[in-house]
C-alpha positions, -999 to +999 in steps of 0.1 A: -042+320-314-051+300-283-088+291-278-101+312-251-121+283-237-091+261-233-074+264-198-037+269-195-020+235-192+017+229-187+030+195-187+066+184-180+082+150-181+114+141-164+135+109-169+161+104-143+189+079-146+208+073-113+227+047-095+204+023-075+187+043-048+166+039-016+131+028-030+112+033+002+078+050+000+091+076+024+122+085+002+099+089-028+075+110-008+104+132+003+113+136-034+078+145-043+076+168-012+108+187-024+092+192-059+058+204-045+075+229-020+099+242-046+071+249-072+046+260-046+021+234-055-009+223-033-015+187-027-052+177-025-049+140-022-021+113-026-021+078-037+006+052-039+013+016-049+044-003-039+051-031-065+066-065-056+095-071-056+104-034-064+091-002-077+067+025-065+041+047-082+032+079-063+005+101-073-004+136-060-037+151-070-029+188-070-052+218-068-033+228-100-036+192-116-011+162-108+024+150-100+033+113-107+065+095-099+073+061-110+105+043-100+124+013-113+152+010-086+168-021-101+174-001-133+182+032-115+153+051-132+129+075-120+100+089-141+084+122-131+053+138-148+039+171-138+008+187-152-003+222-139-027+248-150-005+274-133+024+289-154+057+271-152+088+270-174+108+241-186+139+256-171+122+260-137+111+224-137+145+213-146+161+234-118+135+219-094+144+184-103+182+191-098+174+205-065+152+177-054+176+150-067+206+166-052+213+136-029+209+111-057+239+101-078+226+111-111+239+100-145+214+122-163+181+142-159+163+146-191+132+169-192+106+177-218+077+200-220+046+185-237+031+212-261-007+207-254-015+231-284+000+205-308-021+176-296 
């Protein structure tokens, strides 16, 4: 039985393996924007860091929790972490990622839901 004093927390992690991709902050913000819009999330604040020579970390603080995207363009890897206190399903997250990454030449999209109750 779930503890009544514990909030609902859904956390999903996605690992995308793709061909090298445009690693501009604008492109990664478009990816994040697609995820946010598709899942009806609300951005409160955003932060980003561009690494030298490559790679970006983009963090959106959401009214529902957070969305974080890390990129390794030289390896063709994108890591996406979504935590939300509103109900979401693993299948819905996977569908959203497939939609958001439609223009990328994906080799694979692996997703996992973290079971907070087992932590």
